[in-house]
C-alpha positions in Angstrom: 0.1 0.4 -0.4 0.9 3.5 -0.9 2.0 6.6 2.1 0.7 9.7 1.8 0.8 12.5 4.0 -1.0 15.7 4.0 -0.3 19.1 3.1 -1.9 22.0 4.1 -2.4 25.4 1.6 -5.2 27.7 2.4 -8.1 26.2 1.1 -7.2 22.8 -0.5 -5.3 19.9 0.8 -2.4 18.0 -1.1 -1.7 14.8 -0.3 1.3 12.7 -1.3 1.5 8.7 -2.6 5.1 6.5 -1.5 6.5 3.9 -3.2 4.9 0.8 -0.4 8.8 0.0 -0.7 9.8 3.4 1.3 10.1 7.3 0.3 12.1 6.6 -2.5 10.7 8.7 -5.8 7.1 10.9 -5.3 4.5 9.0 -7.2 2.5 12.2 -7.5 0.5 14.9 -5.6 -3.7 14.8 -5.6 -5.9 18.0 -4.4 -8.7 16.7 -2.7 -11.0 19.3 -0.7 -14.3 19.3 1.0 -16.8 19.5 -1.2 -19.3 22.8 -1.2 -16.8 25.7 -0.5 -14.3 24.8 1.2 -12.3 26.2 -0.8 -12.1 29.3 0.9 -11.7 27.8 4.4 -8.4 28.1 6.4 -7.6 24.7 6.8 -5.7 24.4 11.0 -5.8 21.2 11.4 -5.1 17.9 10.0 -4.9 14.4 11.1 -5.0 10.8 9.0 -5.2 7.4 9.6 -2.2 5.1 9.2 -3.1 3.6 5.9 -4.2 7.0 4.8 -7.8 6.0 4.5 -9.6 8.7 7.2 -8.7 12.1 7.3 -10.0 14.8 9.3 -10.0 18.0 8.5 -10.5 21.3 11.3 -10.8 24.9 10.0 -10.8 28.0 11.7 -13.8 29.9 11.9 -15.6 26.6 10.4 -16.1 23.3 10.9 -15.0 19.9 11.0 -14.9 16.8 8.3 -13.7 13.7 7.4 -13.1 11.8 4.7 -13.4 8.3 4.6 -14.4 5.6 1.8 -13.5 8.9 -1.4 -15.2 11.4 0.1 -15.1 13.9 2.4 -18.0 15.0 5.0 -19.1 17.8 7.1 -18.9 15.8 11.2 -19.7 18.2 13.8 -19.9 17.4 17.6 -23.4 16.7 18.9 -24.9 20.5 20.1 -22.2 22.3 18.3 -24.2 24.1 15.4 -22.2 27.5 15.1 -19.5 27.4 13.4 -15.9 26.8 15.7 -12.6 28.2 15.8 -10.9 24.5 15.7 -7.5 24.8 16.4 -6.2 21.0 16.1 -7.2 17.8 16.1 -6.3 13.4 16.4 -6.9 10.6 15.4 -6.0 7.1 16.3 -4.4 4.5 14.0 -7.6 3.4 12.9 -9.2 6.2 12.1 -12.5 5.2 14.8 -11.7 8.1 17.5 -10.9 10.8 16.6 -10.4 14.4 19.3 -11.0 18.1 17.9 -10.1 20.4 19.9 -11.6 23.9 19.9 -9.7 26.7 21.5 -11.1 29.4 23.9 -13.8 26.6 23.8 -14.4 22.7 24.8 -12.4 19.3 23.5 -13.9 16.7 22.2 -14.1 13.1 21.1 -16.2 10.7 18.7 -16.3 7.0 19.5 -18.4 4.3 18.7 -20.4 6.1 16.5 -20.6 9.8 18.0 -19.2 12.5 19.2 -19.5 14.0 22.7 -17.3 16.7 25.0 -14.6 15.6 26.8 -13.2 18.1 29.9 -10.6 17.8 32.7 -12.4 18.3 35.9 -13.4 21.7 36.2 -12.4 22.7 32.7 -13.8 26.0 32.1 -13.9 27.1 28.2 -10.0 26.6 27.5 -7.5 28.0 25.1 -6.6 24.4 23.9 -4.7 25.4 20.6 -2.4 21.0 20.9 -4.5 17.4 20.6 -2.7 13.9 20.3 -4.2 10.9 20.4 -2.2 7.6 21.4 -2.5 4.7 17.8 -5.6 2.8 19.8 -7.0 6.1 21.3 -6.7 4.7 25.0 -4.5 8.1 25.7 -5.3 11.9 24.6 -3.0 14.9 25.6 -4.1 18.1 25.1 -2.0 21.6 25.1 -3.7 24.7 27.1 -1.7 28.1 25.8 -0.4 29.8 28.7 -1.4 26.8 30.7 -1.3 23.6 30.9 -1.2 19.8 29.7 -4.6 17.3 30.6 -3.6 13.5 29.4 -6.3 11.4 29.6 -6.0 7.5 30.3 -7.7 5.0 31.9 -11.1 7.0 31.1 -10.4 9.8 33.3 -8.5 13.5 32.3 -5.5 14.0 35.0 -3.2 17.5 35.0 0.6 16.9 34.5 3.7 18.2 34.1 7.6 17.8 33.9 9.2 17.5 36.9 9.8 20.8 38.7 8.2 22.6 35.8 5.6 25.9 36.3 2.1 25.8 35.7 1.8 27.8 32.9 4.3 27.1 29.5 3.1 28.1 26.8 2.5 24.7 24.7 3.2 25.2 21.1 2.9 21.6 20.2 3.2 18.3 21.9 3.5 14.3 21.1 3.5 11.3 22.0 4.7 7.2 21.1 2.3 5.3 19.2 1.5 3.6 22.7 0.2 7.2 24.6 3.1 6.1 27.3 6.7 9.2 26.4 5.6 12.0 25.5 7.4 15.7 24.4 6.5 19.0 25.1 
């Protein structure tokens, strides 16, 4: 199977296919985007399943879109009717779990066929600026701009900071290993 990576430009996505044997020579680039005037969107985040068959894309001051089965469809968390300032999305390796973060808003998790709000205990709207997910979707990490990092594991959220770290950091990005046991920010 070809490996695919995606690039974000204002208005469209470019998929790049490589030979199955490795990175080698690029086979080709393909433009793809959701229908319905999506080319006017400012795409801010994209996530992809490990085989490239599913993509989740977030438009800043817009909506969330899912690519699956060769087509794009809008997918919005339950109860979200207005455009949001989506800032980051993450996806499990099989595409069955997805996490979307709204800046100055909430975190939303897609699992088992539906979206639900998921928040650390006592958390109000926060400037979530980056989310990541383990390969199986059981561990998630969410970073707050000028704030802390929250870890989801074992069915619950908990604040986490580097040893000796101050509470408020300006987290620009976070990442974790496939199994979610190692994290970097």
